[in-house]
C-alpha positions in Angstrom: 111.3 136.0 65.3 114.7 134.6 64.7 115.4 134.9 68.5 112.3 132.8 69.3 113.6 130.1 66.9 117.0 130.1 68.7 115.4 129.9 72.1 113.0 127.2 70.9 115.8 125.1 69.4 117.7 125.3 72.8 114.6 124.3 74.7 113.9 121.4 72.3 117.5 120.1 72.5 117.5 120.3 76.3 114.2 118.6 76.9 113.2 116.4 73.9 114.9 113.2 75.1 113.2 113.3 78.5 109.8 114.2 76.9 110.2 111.3 74.4 110.8 108.9 77.4 107.8 110.3 79.2 105.6 109.8 76.1 107.0 106.3 75.6 106.1 105.5 79.2 102.5 106.5 78.5 102.1 104.8 75.1 104.6 102.0 75.0 104.9 102.7 71.3 107.8 104.7 69.8 105.8 105.9 66.8 103.0 107.2 69.0 105.6 108.6 71.4 107.3 110.5 68.6 103.9 111.9 67.5 103.2 113.1 71.0 106.7 114.6 71.3 106.0 116.6 68.2 102.6 117.6 69.4 104.0 118.7 72.7 106.7 120.8 71.2 104.2 122.3 68.7 102.2 123.5 71.8 105.4 124.8 73.4 106.2 126.8 70.2 102.7 128.1 70.0 102.7 129.2 73.7 106.3 130.1 74.2 105.4 133.8 74.4 102.9 133.0 77.2 105.5 131.3 79.4 106.0 133.6 82.4 109.1 132.0 84.1 107.0 131.3 87.3 108.2 127.7 87.1 111.2 126.0 85.4 110.6 125.7 81.7 111.2 122.0 81.9 108.3 121.7 84.5 106.1 123.7 82.1 107.0 121.4 79.2 106.4 118.3 81.3 102.9 119.6 82.2 102.2 120.2 78.5 103.5 116.7 77.6 101.5 115.0 80.4 98.3 116.7 79.3 99.0 115.8 75.7 99.6 112.2 76.6 96.4 112.0 78.8 94.3 113.5 76.0 95.8 111.0 73.6 95.0 108.1 75.9 91.5 109.3 76.5 90.8 109.7 72.8 92.2 106.2 72.0 89.9 104.5 74.6 91.2 101.1 73.5 88.9 98.2 74.3 91.7 95.6 74.1 94.0 97.6 76.4 95.4 94.6 78.3 96.0 92.8 75.0 97.7 95.8 73.5 99.8 96.4 76.6 101.1 92.8 76.4 101.7 93.2 72.7 103.6 96.5 73.1 105.6 95.1 76.0 106.5 91.9 74.0 107.4 94.0 70.9 109.6 96.4 73.1 111.2 93.4 74.7 112.1 91.9 71.3 113.7 95.2 70.3 116.3 94.9 73.0 119.3 92.8 72.5 120.0 89.8 74.8 122.4 91.9 76.9 119.5 94.3 77.6 117.0 91.7 78.6 116.7 93.1 82.1 116.0 96.6 80.8 113.4 95.2 78.4 111.8 93.4 81.3 111.8 96.6 83.4 109.9 98.4 80.6 107.5 95.5 80.3 106.8 95.8 84.1 106.5 99.6 83.8 103.9 99.2 81.1 101.7 97.3 83.6 101.7 100.2 86.1 98.9 102.8 86.4 99.2 106.0 84.3 100.2 108.2 87.3 102.8 105.6 88.4 104.3 105.3 84.9 104.8 109.1 84.6 106.5 109.3 88.1 108.8 106.4 87.6 109.7 107.6 84.1 110.7 110.9 85.5 112.7 109.2 88.2 114.5 107.1 85.6 115.2 110.3 83.6 116.8 111.7 86.8 114.3 114.6 87.1 114.8 116.2 90.6 112.2 115.2 93.2 111.0 118.8 93.8 110.3 119.1 90.0 108.5 115.7 89.9 106.4 116.8 92.9 105.4 120.1 91.1 104.6 118.3 87.9 102.5 115.7 89.5 100.8 118.1 91.9 101.7 116.3 95.2 104.0 117.2 98.1 107.6 116.0 98.0 107.0 113.8 101.1 104.0 112.2 99.5 106.1 111.8 96.3 108.8 109.9 98.1 106.3 107.5 99.6 104.7 107.0 96.2 108.1 106.3 94.5 108.9 103.8 97.2 105.6 102.0 96.6 106.1 102.1 92.8 109.5 100.5 93.2 108.0 97.8 95.4 105.3 97.1 92.8 108.0 97.0 90.1 110.1 94.6 92.1 107.1 92.3 92.6 106.2 92.4 88.9 109.9 91.9 87.9 110.2 88.9 90.3 107.0 87.3 88.9 108.4 87.5 85.4 111.8 86.1 86.5 110.0 83.0 87.8 108.2 82.4 84.5 
């Protein structure tokens, strides 16, 4: 049992930051992201003995996190989603200092993307290798590259719209 704890601690330390960013990309709320991070790693702990090393452990953890986030979003079914998204984006924007205004605006733009686009761009920002992103998202690497290009174009348009305001 002590060995499982050591392995788990190493896994958590290696992956928790990326998983938090992933959850934050889905929720736009750091408290909810922390809750989802904990829920994800609880599932990792509970199922660690079932992991068969057929994929990278980080890929397996990302899948658990994505499913956890999607379940959370489905259960929330917020009626005032657009209002909430704007509120979250404004709150997040206020949390950044003046020198990080561009970063705040980037996250505000990311919060306006579709769920699948948010997860992909979050992994790109976390420097997850493309083959791993393709495996997690269940699409070919070629298709992924096209998708990333389109997401970047969309973000550029959103960013430029905000810059003009």
